[in-house]
VMD Tcl script that draws the C-alpha trace (Angstrom):
set ca {
  {24.73 -2.73 -26.13}
  {22.54 -5.74 -26.97}
  {22.41 -8.95 -24.91}
  {24.77 -10.64 -27.24}
  {27.30 -7.85 -26.76}
  {26.99 -8.27 -22.98}
  {27.31 -11.95 -23.18}
  {30.42 -11.67 -25.28}
  {32.06 -9.07 -23.17}
  {31.04 -9.96 -19.52}
  {29.99 -13.61 -19.76}
  {26.96 -15.64 -19.09}
  {26.97 -15.01 -15.23}
  {26.74 -11.29 -15.74}
  {23.82 -11.57 -18.11}
  {22.13 -13.96 -15.69}
  {22.67 -11.52 -12.76}
  {21.08 -8.75 -14.77}
  {18.14 -10.82 -15.76}
  {17.62 -11.99 -12.26}
  {17.88 -8.44 -10.77}
  {15.22 -7.39 -13.32}
  {12.94 -10.42 -12.43}
  {13.28 -9.56 -8.81}
  {12.27 -5.99 -9.46}
  {9.27 -6.91 -11.52}
  {8.17 -9.47 -8.82}
  {8.57 -6.84 -5.85}
  {6.41 -4.51 -7.78}
  {3.69 -7.17 -8.46}
  {3.71 -8.15 -4.78}
  {3.36 -4.45 -3.92}
  {0.00 -4.12 -5.77}
  {-2.21 -6.35 -3.34}
  {-0.56 -4.77 -0.41}
  {-1.38 -1.36 -1.76}
  {-4.94 -2.41 -2.47}
  {-5.34 -3.82 1.16}
  {-4.06 -0.55 2.55}
  {-6.46 1.45 0.58}
  {-9.36 -0.69 1.63}
  {-8.27 -0.46 5.25}
  {-8.00 3.22 5.07}
  {-11.46 3.51 3.69}
  {-12.88 1.16 6.24}
  {-11.22 3.04 9.16}
  {-12.49 6.42 7.91}
  {-15.95 5.16 7.77}
  {-15.71 3.87 11.26}
  {-14.20 6.94 12.50}
  {-16.94 9.15 10.93}
  {-19.56 6.97 12.38}
  {-18.16 7.04 15.94}
  {-17.58 10.70 15.73}
  {-21.05 11.40 14.64}
  {-22.48 9.08 17.31}
  {-20.42 10.67 20.11}
  {-21.25 14.30 18.99}
  {-24.88 13.60 18.89}
  {-24.86 11.99 22.21}
  {-22.71 14.71 23.94}
  {-24.78 17.42 22.51}
  {-27.97 16.07 24.13}
  {-26.08 15.35 27.45}
  {-24.65 18.92 27.62}
  {-28.16 20.39 27.56}
  {-29.39 18.10 30.36}
  {-26.52 19.06 32.67}
  {-27.47 22.77 32.71}
  {-31.03 22.37 34.10}
}
mol new
graphics top color blue
foreach p $ca { graphics top sphere $p radius 0.5 }
foreach p [lrange $ca 0 end-1] q [lrange $ca 1 end] { graphics top cylinder $p $q radius 0.2 }
display resetview
C-alpha cells in the first residue's frame, strides 16, 4: 500500500500520525546513541579505577600480612 493509497483510504491525519510515529522512533534511536557512548565510557573508566584500587589494596595487604606474623 503506497502513501497515496493510505491517504485516499484513511485520510490525511492517519498518514500524518504514521509519519510522526516514524519520526519519533528515529529520534529516540538517535538520542540513544550518545547515552550508549557515555555508558561505555563510564564502564571503561570504572573498570580501570576498580583494577587500580584492587591492585593497590592487594599489594599493600600482602606486605602487611607478612609484618603481622613476626
